[in-house]
C-alpha positions as CSV (number, residue, x, y, z in Angstrom):
1,M,193.1,125.2,234.7
2,V,196.2,124.7,233.7
3,P,196.5,123.3,230.0
4,T,200.1,121.4,230.8
5,I,202.7,121.1,233.2
6,N,204.5,123.4,230.9
7,H,202.5,126.3,232.1
8,W,202.1,125.7,235.7
9,T,203.4,128.2,237.8
10,G,204.9,128.0,241.8
11,Q,205.2,124.7,244.0
12,Q,208.4,124.1,241.8
13,E,210.0,121.2,244.3
14,A,206.7,119.4,244.3
15,I,206.3,120.4,240.4
16,K,210.4,118.7,239.9
17,R,209.2,115.7,241.6
18,F,205.9,115.0,239.5
19,R,207.2,115.5,236.3
20,V,210.1,112.8,237.1
21,A,207.2,110.8,237.9
22,L,205.2,111.6,234.9
23,E,208.1,111.2,232.5
24,A,209.1,108.2,234.2
25,A,205.7,106.8,233.4
26,W,205.4,107.7,229.7
27,N,208.8,106.2,229.1
28,D,208.0,103.3,231.0
29,G,204.5,103.0,229.3
30,S,203.2,102.6,232.8
31,R,200.5,104.0,235.3
32,L,201.5,107.1,237.7
33,P,202.8,105.8,241.0
34,H,200.5,106.2,243.9
35,M,200.8,110.2,245.3
36,L,199.6,111.9,248.3
37,F,199.3,115.7,247.7
38,V,199.7,117.5,251.4
39,G,199.1,121.1,252.4
40,G,196.6,123.7,253.0
41,P,193.6,124.2,251.0
42,G,193.3,126.6,247.8
43,L,197.3,125.4,247.0
44,G,196.5,123.9,243.9
45,K,196.5,120.1,244.9
46,T,193.0,119.4,243.2
47,E,194.2,121.2,239.8
48,L,197.8,118.9,239.4
49,A,195.4,116.0,240.0
50,H,193.4,116.5,237.3
51,L,196.4,117.8,235.0
52,A,198.1,114.3,235.8
53,A,194.9,112.7,234.5
54,R,195.4,115.2,231.1
55,E,198.9,114.4,231.0
56,M,198.5,110.9,231.0
57,G,195.3,110.9,228.7
58,V,193.7,109.3,231.3
59,A,189.9,109.5,232.8
60,M,190.1,110.7,236.6
61,H,187.2,109.4,239.1
62,E,187.1,112.1,241.6
63,R,185.5,112.0,244.9
64,L,185.1,113.6,248.3
65,A,186.0,111.3,251.0
66,Q,183.3,112.1,253.1
67,V,181.1,110.5,250.3
68,V,182.9,107.1,250.7
69,G,182.2,106.3,253.6
70,S,181.9,102.5,253.8
71,M,184.0,99.5,252.3
72,S,181.3,98.8,250.2
73,A,181.2,102.4,248.8
74,M,185.3,102.2,248.4
75,N,185.2,99.0,246.7
76,G,182.6,100.2,243.9
77,L,185.1,103.4,243.4
78,L,187.6,101.0,242.7
79,L,186.0,99.0,240.7
80,Q,184.8,101.9,238.2
81,A,188.5,102.6,237.2
82,D,190.4,101.2,234.3
83,E,194.1,100.7,233.6
84,K,196.0,103.7,234.5
85,E,193.3,105.6,235.2
86,I,193.5,108.2,238.3
87,V,191.2,107.7,241.6
88,F,191.5,110.8,243.2
89,L,190.3,111.3,246.8
90,D,190.0,114.7,248.2
91,E,190.3,115.0,252.0
92,I,191.5,111.7,252.3
93,H,192.2,111.9,255.9
94,E,188.1,112.0,256.4
95,L,188.3,108.4,255.5
96,P,186.8,106.1,258.3
97,H,189.4,103.8,259.3
98,A,187.6,101.4,258.1
99,T,187.2,102.1,254.9
100,Q,191.4,103.3,255.1
101,T,192.2,99.5,255.7
102,V,190.6,98.6,252.6
103,L,192.5,101.3,250.3
104,Y,195.3,100.6,251.7
105,R,195.2,97.1,251.2
106,A,193.9,97.0,247.7
107,M,196.8,99.5,246.9
108,E,199.2,96.7,248.0
109,G,197.6,93.7,246.9
110,G,195.9,95.0,243.3
111,Q,192.9,93.5,244.9
112,I,189.5,94.0,247.1
113,S,187.5,91.5,249.3
114,L,183.8,91.1,248.1
115,Q,181.5,89.4,250.9
116,G,179.3,86.9,249.1
117,R,176.1,84.8,250.1
118,D,176.6,82.8,253.6
119,N,179.3,85.5,254.5
120,H,181.8,83.9,251.8
121,T,184.5,86.0,251.2
122,M,186.2,86.3,247.7
123,S,188.9,88.2,246.2
124,M,188.3,90.0,243.0
125,P,191.5,91.7,241.1
126,L,191.7,95.5,240.3
127,R,193.2,97.2,237.5
128,D,196.5,98.5,237.3
129,L,195.0,102.1,238.7
130,T,196.6,105.3,240.2
131,I,195.6,106.1,243.7
132,V,196.1,110.1,244.4
133,G,195.1,111.8,247.7
134,A,195.2,115.3,248.5
135,T,195.3,116.2,252.3
136,T,195.1,119.1,254.7
137,D,196.3,116.6,257.5
138,E,198.1,113.7,256.5
139,F,198.6,112.4,260.0
140,R,194.9,111.7,260.7
141,L,196.0,109.0,258.0
142,L,196.4,105.3,259.5
143,S,200.7,105.0,258.8
144,P,200.0,102.0,256.7
145,L,197.8,104.0,254.0
146,R,200.6,106.7,254.2
147,D,203.0,104.5,253.6
148,R,201.4,103.0,250.4
149,F,202.2,106.4,248.8
150,K,205.6,106.1,246.4
151,I,205.4,109.9,246.4
152,V,204.5,112.3,248.8
153,L,204.4,116.1,247.7
154,P,204.1,119.0,249.9
155,F,202.1,122.3,248.5
156,V,203.3,125.5,250.3
157,E,202.5,128.9,249.9
158,Y,202.8,131.0,246.9
159,D,205.1,134.0,246.7
160,T,204.0,137.1,245.7
161,D,205.5,136.9,242.2
162,S,203.8,133.8,241.5
163,L,200.4,134.5,242.6
164,A,200.4,137.7,240.5
165,T,201.6,135.5,237.3
166,I,198.9,133.2,238.1
167,T,196.3,136.0,238.6
168,I,197.1,137.5,235.1
169,Q,196.9,133.9,233.4
170,R,193.5,133.2,234.8
171,A,192.5,136.3,233.8
172,R,193.5,136.0,230.2
173,T,191.8,132.2,230.3
174,L,188.6,133.8,231.4
175,G,188.8,136.7,228.8
176,I,189.0,139.3,231.6
177,E,190.7,142.5,230.7
178,I,192.8,143.8,233.7
179,E,195.5,146.4,234.4
180,D,199.2,144.3,235.1
181,Q,199.1,146.2,238.6
182,I,195.9,144.7,239.5
183,G,197.5,141.2,239.1
184,S,200.5,142.4,242.3
185,E,197.5,143.8,244.3
186,I,195.6,140.7,244.6
187,A,198.7,138.9,245.1
188,L,199.7,140.8,248.3
189,R,196.0,140.2,249.1
190,S,195.8,136.5,248.9
191,K,197.5,134.9,252.0
192,G,199.9,132.9,249.6
193,T,196.7,130.8,248.0
194,P,196.0,131.1,244.4
195,R,192.3,130.1,245.2
196,L,192.0,133.5,247.3
197,A,193.3,135.4,244.2
198,I,191.0,134.0,241.5
199,R,188.2,134.5,243.8
200,L,189.4,138.4,244.3
201,L,190.3,138.8,240.7
202,E,186.4,137.3,240.4
203,S,185.1,139.7,242.7
204,C,186.6,142.6,240.7
205,H,185.2,141.3,237.6
206,R,181.3,141.6,239.0
207,L,182.0,145.2,240.3
208,A,183.4,146.1,236.9
209,R,180.5,144.4,234.8
210,S,178.0,145.9,237.6
211,K,178.9,149.2,236.5
212,G,178.9,147.8,232.2
213,E,182.5,147.9,231.9
214,E,184.7,144.9,230.4
215,R,188.4,146.3,232.1
216,I,189.2,145.7,235.6
217,T,190.9,149.2,236.6
218,M,192.5,149.9,240.2
219,I,189.4,152.2,240.8
220,Q,187.4,149.3,240.5
221,F,189.7,147.3,242.3
222,E,190.2,149.5,245.0
223,Q,186.0,149.9,245.0
224,T,186.0,145.8,245.7
225,V,188.3,145.5,248.6
226,T,186.3,148.2,250.3
227,L,183.3,146.6,249.4
228,D,184.4,142.9,250.6
229,D,186.5,144.7,253.6
230,I,189.7,143.1,252.6
231,D,192.7,145.0,254.0
232,A,196.2,145.4,253.0
233,I,197.3,141.8,253.7
234,G,193.7,140.0,252.9
235,L,192.4,139.6,256.1
236,G,188.6,139.9,255.5
237,P,186.1,140.9,258.6
238,D,186.2,138.3,260.7
239,E,189.6,138.5,261.3
240,Q,190.1,142.1,261.6
241,R,187.5,141.9,264.0
242,Y,189.3,139.1,266.0
243,L,192.7,141.3,265.9
244,R,190.4,144.4,267.0
245,F,189.0,142.1,269.9
246,L,192.4,141.1,271.1
247,A,193.7,144.8,270.8
248,D,191.4,145.9,273.3
249,R,192.1,143.7,276.0
250,N,195.6,145.4,276.0
251,G,197.9,142.5,275.8
252,E,195.7,140.2,278.2
253,A,195.6,136.7,276.6
254,V,192.5,135.7,275.6
255,R,190.6,132.0,276.1
256,L,189.3,130.4,272.8
257,F,186.0,130.0,274.3
258,T,185.5,133.6,275.3
259,L,186.6,134.4,272.0
260,A,184.1,132.7,270.3
261,S,181.1,133.8,272.5
262,A,182.4,137.6,271.9
263,L,182.6,137.4,268.1
264,G,179.9,135.0,267.6
265,I,181.7,132.5,265.7
266,H,182.3,129.0,266.1
267,Q,185.6,127.7,267.9
268,R,186.0,125.1,265.3
269,T,186.0,128.2,262.9
270,I,188.5,130.4,264.7
271,Q,190.9,127.5,264.9
272,S,190.6,126.3,261.7
273,V,189.7,129.2,259.2
274,I,190.7,132.4,261.3
275,E,193.9,131.7,263.3
276,P,196.0,129.8,261.0
277,F,197.3,132.9,258.6
278,L,197.1,135.3,262.1
279,I,199.6,132.9,263.5
280,K,201.9,132.6,260.6
281,S,202.1,135.9,259.9
282,G,203.0,136.8,263.9
283,L,200.0,139.2,264.5
284,V,198.8,136.6,267.0
285,E,200.2,134.4,269.7
286,R,199.1,131.2,271.4
287,H,199.9,130.7,274.7
288,A,198.4,127.9,277.5
289,Q,196.5,130.7,278.9
290,G,195.1,131.8,275.6
291,R,195.2,134.2,272.5
292,A,197.2,137.7,272.6
293,I,197.8,139.9,269.7
294,T,201.5,140.6,268.9
295,E,203.6,143.9,268.6
296,A,203.6,143.1,264.7
297,G,199.5,142.8,265.4
298,L,199.3,146.2,266.8
299,R,201.1,147.6,264.2
300,H,199.2,146.2,261.5
301,L,196.4,147.7,263.0
302,G,197.9,151.1,263.4
303,F,197.9,151.4,267.2
304,I,201.7,151.6,267.4
305,S,204.0,153.4,264.1
306,D,207.4,152.0,262.9
307,P,207.4,152.2,259.4
308,K,211.3,150.0,259.9
309,V,209.3,147.0,260.8
310,S,206.5,144.6,258.7
311,V,204.5,142.1,259.0
312,A,206.0,138.6,258.1
């Protein structure tokens, strides 16, 4: 966890706007405005929500949206929060539309409707709370709900320098001794995502401890990435198999169902887990006819050698 906002690394634009909201709330003695954090998994959305609560000195009521699937569950959650406290809904786009409607009406009117006996409806005021939502797909939110968030903060992938700093900071927090060079090596294999950097750091630490050693050395780092089958840019075993399968098709586009069948991986996993980084990095292209490996993908696999060309 980041101790204070002053210790946050990366996401400069989002943090600048968050800091303005935080300082305004401090100066006015008010709650934070409703905020929506948008971006891929592992980029720090949940951590910033926890930091917001700590900086404001208030409690945070955290829920996965999947478990707040009914209107009564949403009402119960909102009623738990006291003045200025934060209700954090992770993967908020997973809320059913009816529950999203309950939420945006509560955000707008500061009250909820409860069904009493004989279908009698009564209104109950809410305390002056803050809703913070985190989403990887903001367009699955109803427009009225999306519009109720006063601040929308986009979370982007981290650069390697920021990831190296985060890795070293986390190692110190966990009491792990680590050679400085390893922070940079981990950053290069983390796909711009702190969560992956920390996962690889912890894998290195496990390997060091399995040998009875306290300090992570470069030798142990290299043994870890070999053991976990992580390549030079962070591709794991399934991503590497995916690339090799496309490379063996000699440039022919391959349809999704063929890939899923050949690799034994569910189509949704291919689309949501394996392909995003490969496509963003220019290793794979998606066409109407299917997926095809690019020249950069072939270079990465070593099928073409040209030191002047590098992966994005």
